[in-house]
N, C-alpha and C positions, 0 to 999 in steps of 0.2 A: 354617616357615622352613627354607631349605636350609642345608647345612653352611657354605659360605663366608659367608653373611649372619650366621649365629650366631657364627662365629669373629670376624668383624669387630665384632659387637655386644659380645662378651665383652671384646675388646681395648679398645674404647671405655670399657667399664665399668672395666676395669683401670686405665686412665689417670685416670678420675675417682676411683677408690679411692685411687690414689697421691696425688692432689691433696688428698683429704680427710684422709689420714694426715699429710701435710705441714702442713695447716691446724691439726690437733689439737696439733701439737708447737710451734706458735708462741707461744701464751700461754694463760692460764687462760680468758680471754674467748673466744678462738677455739676452745678445746677443745670447748665445747658445740656450736657450729655444725659443726665438723669431725666430731664424733662422730655427729651427726644425719645429715650427708651420707654418712658412711661406712655408717651403718646402712641408709639407703635404697638405696645402691648394692649392698651385700651382699645385701639381700633380693631385689633385682632379678636379681643374678647367680645366686643360688640358684634362682630361678624359671626362669632361662635354662637351668639344668641339669636341668630337669624335676623339680625338688624332690628330686633324688638327692643326699642330703647327703654321701655318700662321694665321688662324683665332684666335687662342689662343693669339698670339703675338699682333694682331690688337686690341683684346679686352683689353689686359693689357695696351697698349698705350693709348687707348681711355678712359679707366677708371681711370688710375693712372698717366698718363702723364710722367713727368720727374722722378717720384718715381718708375716707373716700372723697374724691373731688366733688365739689358742688356741681349741680346740673349744668350751669353755664360754662364753667371751666372744663367739665367733662366733654361737652360738645366741641369746645375749642381743641382739646387734646386729640379727640377722635379725628377731627378734620386734619390736624397736623400728621397724625399717624397714617392717614391715607395718602399723604404726599410727603414722605419724610425728607426727600432731597430738598424740596423747597423750604420745608420747615427748618432744616439744618442751616441752609444758607441765610435765612433771616435771623436765626438765633445767634449766629456768629457775627452778624453786623450790628447787633444792638446790645446795650448793657441793661435794658429794661427787664424787669421781672413781672411786668403786668401782662398776664396772658391775653386779656381783652385788647390791650393796646397793640401788642404784637400781632394779634389775630387780624386786626384791621388792615395792617400792611400785608399779611398773608393772603387775605381774601382779595385785596386789590391786585396783587401780583398774579394770582390765579386767574382773575377775570381778564387781565391783559394777556396772559399766556394763552387762554382759551380763545379769546377774540370772538367774533361773530361766527356762529356755526354756518358752514357752507350750505347753500341752498341746493337741493336736489332738482335736477331737471325733470321734465315730465316722464321721460323713459325710465330713469332710475327710480322715481317714485312708483311707477307702474310695476317695476320689477319687485320692489319691496312689498307692494300690496299683494302681488301674486304669491310671493313667498309666505306671507302671513296666512294666506288661505290654504296653501298646499304643504307648507313646511319645507320647501326647497325652491331654488331659483328656477324660472321657466327656461325653456329652450329659446334660442334666438328667434326661431320662427314664431313661437307662441308669443314672445314679448313684442315682436314687430307687429303682429296682428292686433294684440291688445292695445298697444300704444298708438297704432296707426302711423308707424314710421318705417323707413327702409330697414332691411335686415342688417345693413352695415352699422346703423345707429344703435340697433339692439345689441349687436356684438360688442360695441364699445362700452355701452352701459353695463353689460354683464361682466366685462373684464374689470371695470371699476368696482362693481359689487363684490366680485370674488376676491379682489385684492384687499378690500376692506375686511371681509370675513377672515381672510388669512392673517391679516395684521392683528385683528382682535383675538383670534385663536392663539397666535404666537405670544401676544402680550399676556393673555391669561395663563398660558403654559409656563411662561417665565415667572409670573407671580407665584403660581403654585409651587414651582421648583424652588424658588427662593424661600418660600415659607417652610417647605419640607426640609430644606438644608438648614434653616435656622432652628427648627425643632430638633433635627438630628444632632446639631452641634451643641445643644444645651446639655450640660453635665450636672447631675445632682448628687449630693452627698447621700450616704446611706440613711441619714436621719431625715433628709427631705423626701427620699423615696418612701420611707416608712410613713411619713406624715401623709403623703399622697394616697398611699394604700389605705390608711385608716379612714381618710375622708371618703374615698371611693366606697369602702365597705359600709360606712355609715349611710351614705346616700342610697346604696343598693338596698339596705334594710328599710329605709323610708319608702323607697319605690315598691318593695315587696309588701310592706304594710298597707300602702295605698291600694295596691292591686287586690289584696285579699278583701279589703273593705269594699272595694268596687264590686268584686264578684259576689260578696255576700248581699249587697244591696241589689245587684242585678237579679240574682236568683230569688230574692224576696219579692221583687216586682213581678218576675215571671210566674211564681207560685200564686201570687195574688190575682194576676190577670187570668191564669188558668182556672182558678177556683171560681172567679166571677163568670167566665165564659161557660164553665160546666153548670153553674147554678142557673144561668140564663137558658141553656139548652135543655137541661134536665132538672127542673125546679124541685122535683120530689125525690131526687136520687138518694139524698142522705136518709130520708125516712125509709126508703125501700132497703137501703143497706142495713139500717138498724133492725128492720123487721126480719131480714134474712139472717142476721146474726142471732136474733132471738130464736128463730125457727131452728137454726142449726144447733144451738145450745139445747133446745128441747129434745131434738132427735138424738143428740149425743147422750143426753141423760137417759133416754129410753133404751138405748143399746148399751148403757153403762159405760159409755165412752170407750167402746171396743175392749173393755175388760171382760174376763170370763164371768158368766152369769153364776155358775156354781163352782164351789171348790171340788176337788177330786173326791173328798169324802161325801159331800152332799150328793154328787152325781151317783156315787156308788150306792148310797142308801135308797135313792129314788129308783134306780135300776133294779135293785133287789126287790123292792115292793111291786114293781111292774112285771117281774119275771113270772112266767106261767107256773113254775114250781116254787111259788112264793113261800118262803120259810122265814120271813123277817119277823123279828120280835116286835112286841108292842111298842117299845121305845123307838125302834128304827122306823116303824110305820108312822108314828107321831112326828118324828123329826123330819121324815121325808114329806109328809103332808104340809107341815108349816113352811119348810124350805121352798117347796114348789108353789105354794099359795102366795107367798110374798113377792114372787117373781111374775105375777100375772101381768102387771103393767109392761114389763120388758118383753114378755112373750106374746101378749095380745094387743098392746097399745091401749088397753082400757083398764080403768081402775076396778 
């Protein structure tokens, strides 16, 4: 899920968390239902944070301030939200409002419900180890050879392993479908939708600002490293560049920076004085002489 979708999803959850908090404060009867809804939404929000409890806690504090549940109560509610059926059963059996007290009963029931985890026999353990290495279950022949058992035993172990995989996949699919149905069933008012859009746009602006700052810092570091590397490999490069610029400026001045050396009138006077049938006046000869003489540097490169 991309960042905008996750931001919108969290904001939707935040609105439902606010509704659950308001429901808890109405009456003792509503306290149970509000607490259960709050637990479900908190568990979902924690999962949306990638199970990062610190980021989850910072989001709650920033979004709800003093109304955010304390860390210990938050942990209790998240546990309840992960097993809402068991939580509902316990909440309906008690008049207590102590989350910690109810949670002790909740944890005790869950332990009894789970019981001792079944031990895997040698063949099943070998099948799991091979799957971790290759990413898929081995064939019966491969498992029989690796575990040192008859192929029939390997077949039985693989049937158990596949059944477990299918059960886990089915359970995950049902959980995803239930969550999708819950999200699809939620209806928001136009004001709430507008509020979500405003929050998303604000977060996107913050993300874009951080992105630009990161890029600016990145290119600053790249430029610095490039300059350091260039200075190391070509220690006198800047001096040579400066000398080249000065030399170019010198030659540009010598050729008058590609501008015409003479005006049309100056050229006409000099040509007239150089013509075999010279009939130029004294004034034109003097003008031609001075004009030609001051261009000695541009024409010969010498003063």
